[in-house]
C-alpha positions, 0 to 999 in steps of 0.5 A, spaced: 469 471 455 467 465 449 461 468 445 462 474 440 457 477 436 453 471 438 456 465 435 458 460 439 465 458 434 467 465 436 471 466 441 476 471 445 482 466 442 479 468 434 479 475 435 486 474 437 489 471 433 485 474 427 488 482 431 496 479 431 495 477 423 493 483 421 497 488 425 504 483 423 501 482 417 505 475 417 503 468 420 509 465 423 511 473 427 504 473 429 505 465 432 511 467 434 508 472 438 502 469 440 506 463 442 502 458 438 504 453 432 503 457 425 498 452 423 494 451 429 493 460 428 492 459 420 487 453 422 484 458 428 484 464 423 480 460 417 475 458 423 474 465 423 472 466 416 468 460 416 464 462 422 462 470 419 462 468 413 467 472 410 474 472 407 478 477 412 485 476 409 488 475 402 494 469 401 499 470 397 506 469 394 507 476 396 504 475 403 499 476 407 494 482 406 488 485 409 481 485 405 476 490 405 471 487 410 478 485 415 479 493 415 472 495 417 473 489 422 480 491 424 478 497 430 472 493 432 476 487 434 481 491 438 476 494 441 473 488 443 480 486 445 480 491 450 474 490 453 475 483 454 482 485 457 479 491 462 474 485 464 480 481 466 484 486 469 477 488 472 476 481 475 484 480 478 482 487 481 476 484 485 480 478 488 485 481 489 481 487 493 476 483 496 479 476 497 487 477 497 492 480 502 496 485 505 501 485 510 502 491 515 507 493 519 506 498 525 511 501 529 512 499 536 511 506 538 504 507 535 501 502 540 493 502 539 492 508 537 491 512 530 494 506 526 491 500 530 484 503 530 485 505 522 487 497 520 481 495 524 476 499 520 479 497 514 478 489 517 470 492 517 471 495 510 474 488 508 472 482 512 474 477 507 482 481 505 487 477 510 491 482 514 498 480 515 501 485 520 507 485 524 511 490 529 517 493 529 521 499 528 520 504 523 527 503 520 525 496 520 518 497 517 522 501 511 526 497 510 521 490 509 518 496 504 524 496 499 525 489 500 517 488 499 517 483 505 511 489 506 506 491 503 505 498 508 508 500 513 506 505 520 512 509 521 515 516 524 517 522 520 521 524 517 522 520 513 529 519 508 529 521 501 528 514 497 524 515 490 521 508 491 518 510 497 511 514 498 508 516 504 502 519 507 501 523 514 496 519 517 496 524 525 499 526 529 500 522 538 500 526 544 508 525 548 507 523 555 512 523 560 513 517 565 515 518 571 517 514 578 511 513 583 511 518 588 516 523 584 515 531 586 513 532 578 508 527 579 503 532 582 501 535 578 496 534 572 500 536 567 508 537 567 511 543 565 517 542 559 521 546 562 522 541 569 524 536 565 530 539 563 537 536 568 532 529 568 536 523 567 532 519 560 531 512 559 530 511 552 531 507 545 536 506 541 537 511 535 536 506 529 529 505 530 528 512 525 524 518 526 522 518 532 528 518 537 529 525 534 522 527 534 520 526 540 526 529 543 525 535 539 517 536 540 519 536 547 525 540 549 526 544 543 532 542 540 535 547 545 537 541 550 539 535 549 537 530 555 542 526 558 540 519 555 542 514 562 540 508 559 538 504 554 531 499 552 528 496 546 522 498 547 516 501 551 514 496 556 522 495 558 522 503 559 517 504 563 520 498 568 527 502 568 522 508 570 519 503 575 526 501 578 528 509 579 533 509 573 530 516 571 524 519 567 522 517 559 517 520 554 512 515 550 506 516 545 500 516 548 498 509 544 503 506 546 501 506 553 493 504 551 494 498 555 500 498 559 500 499 567 506 498 570 507 498 577 511 504 579 510 509 574 505 515 573 503 517 567 503 525 565 501 529 559 507 535 557 505 543 558 504 545 550 502 538 548 507 535 544 506 530 539 510 527 534 507 525 527 505 518 523 506 516 516 504 510 512 510 508 507 509 503 501 513 502 495 510 506 489 511 501 484 507 496 489 501 493 484 497 490 489 491 492 489 489 490 497 494 496 497 491 502 492 485 500 496 488 500 504 491 507 500 485 510 498 482 508 504 487 511 509 487 518 504 479 518 506 479 517 512 485 522 514 481 527 509 474 526 514 471 523 508 467 516 505 473 511 504 471 509 496 473 502 496 472 502 488 477 497 484 476 501 477 481 507 479 486 501 479 485 499 473 491 499 467 490 505 461 488 501 455 494 501 449 494 506 445 488 508 440 484 503 445 479 506 450 477 505 456 471 501 458 465 502 463 466 495 467 458 496 470 
C-alpha cells in the first residue's frame, strides 16, 4: 500500500503521521505513540505537505493546529488507514486460513467415525493448510485446549462448565457391545440391553471424561451400575481382555471401524443407544484457521455447503470508521 492519491511520495506511512499529529495536536506525543523520533515525524509531515501542495498544520508558539485543508482531509485519511488496516488483516487471515496451521485432538473413542470424516473433508477443502492431529481422552483434550496446546478437539459430552471453552455438537455414534466369541448373546444380530445386567464389564477409566458416564447411561439407563471387573486404557486393550474371556465391553461404532480382534464378536444393542460427540475450542483463540474450521463444521452439521470465506473473521473497525469490503 505505497501509492496514495497517485503520488509516489505520499504513502501509508505519511498518512499515519498526519493522522497521529492531527489527533494529538502535538508532535512529541504523536512521535511517542508511533515509536519514532520527533524530527523524523516532522520531516514526514512536511514531505506529505509538499507532495500534496497544501499546508496541513499551523505551527506556532501556542502549539499545533489543523488548517482548514487539514480539517477537510482528516476524515479521508482516517478512512484510507481503515481500508489499509482491513487489507492487512485480510491478508493475514488468508495466510492463516490457507497456509497456516491447525492443531486438532481426536478423542480416542471416535476412531474412524464422524471426527475423522470431518477432518478428511476439511483437508480436501483447505489442502495447503497444515493440520497436526493427536489422539487422547476427552478430558486430556479439554485440558490441552485450555492450555492452548490444541486449537480444537473432539470431546464427549457432557462438558464441564467453563466460560473459556465453546463447543458445538457434531453428531452421535452408536454404542456396540463386545462379546467373547461363542457367548450365548452373540447368537443374535441384536442384543437386548436388559440381557447385559449381571455381566461383568471391561471398561476404561472414569478420568477419561464424559464418555464414561454417557455410555453407561445410554446402555443401562442409569438405574443399574454394572460390575467393572477390569479397567483397560483404550479400545484395543478392552477388546483383547474380552477375547480372553474377562467379560463384555461397550465401544462406539467408530472406535472399532478398523479393529478386528480375534475372539471378539460385536453386536448392536436394542433401542440403538448412542453417545454424543462435540467439537470444543477456546473462545478467545484468534487463529483464523480455527475459525474457518468451526465455520466448516457448523455448515457440515447443518447439511449446508461449507462457507470458507475469511471475511467473517475481519476485525471490527474502530469508532468512527466504517468497514471496507475487500474485493
